[in-house]
Residue, then its C-alpha position, 0 to 999 in steps of 0.5 A: m112463782k106459783w101465783l104467776d103460773k095461776l095467773e097465766r092459766k087464767m089470763g094467758r088467753f088475753a096475752i098479745q103475741r109479739p107485743v113489741r112488734y105492734l109498738i114498733f109499728a105504732k112508733a114508726l107511724v107516729f114518726i112519719i106523722g111527726l115529719i108531716f106535723p112536727n107539733i104533734y108530739e106536744f099532744l102525745y107526751l104524758t103530762p100529769e097536769k094535762v091529764i088531770f086538769e084538762h082531761q086529756f086521757w089519751r096521753l095515758i096511752s099515747f106517750v108510749f108511741i113517741p119514737s126516741y128520735i123525732d127528727f129526720t136526722g135520727v132515722v138511721w138510729l131509729l131503725i137500728s133501735f127498732y131492729f134491736y128491740w124487735f130482736i130483744s123482745t122476740m128472744l125474751e118472748n121465746s124464753w119467758g112466753t107471751f104472757r110473761l112478756n106482756l105482764y113485764l111490759l104492763i108492769g113497766y108501763l104502769t110504773a112509768v105512769g105512776g112515776s110520772f104522776l108521783f113526781g109530776v114530770p112528763a113520762t116517756d117509754q125510755y125506761v120501759l125499753d131500758c128494762l127490756f134491754l136489762a132483762y135481756a142482758v140478765l138472761y143472755p149476758n154473754m151474747q155479743v152484739l156489734l157496737f157500731f157494726i164493728i166492735p163486738i161487745k158482750m151484753k153484760w158490759l152494755a148493761i153495766v154501762d146502761v145501769a151506770m148512766i141511769a144511776f148518774d141521771v138519778i143522782s144528778y136529778a137528786i142533787h139538782g132537785t129537778w125530779 
């Protein structure tokens, strides 16, 4: 990790303090705008064809701000997910430091964009947030959360379920040829 320490010394001053906080605020703003103008989401998704052929370059950034739940019925789950990712990112930033969390999120973002262009499919930030969750589960496997605010469950078990769901998605996409 010598190279990472060198990179942090040179570029660390550009790191954004609490970056997920800004992401959550932007997602909340897009959610509110989406309630007023429901068709806005089709202008925000990262669709490689629209970026390349129609020069809609804002899609390279805007897809990150699309909330997981885009209708009013999901507002409770949206607030819970906002709180959960705020908590996770704060703990990761306290463990890793601001620069390393920024670098981790940047690598996740670039991987999502690269995968979108490589496979020609629209991108969301769901896998970036999943990677954030999995990093937290690796660092704090015995931390307990209350599933549905009632059932205590350790992070390692939630991470195993999450990895299994991701693997199922990948396998089903490969079988059906719907990358």
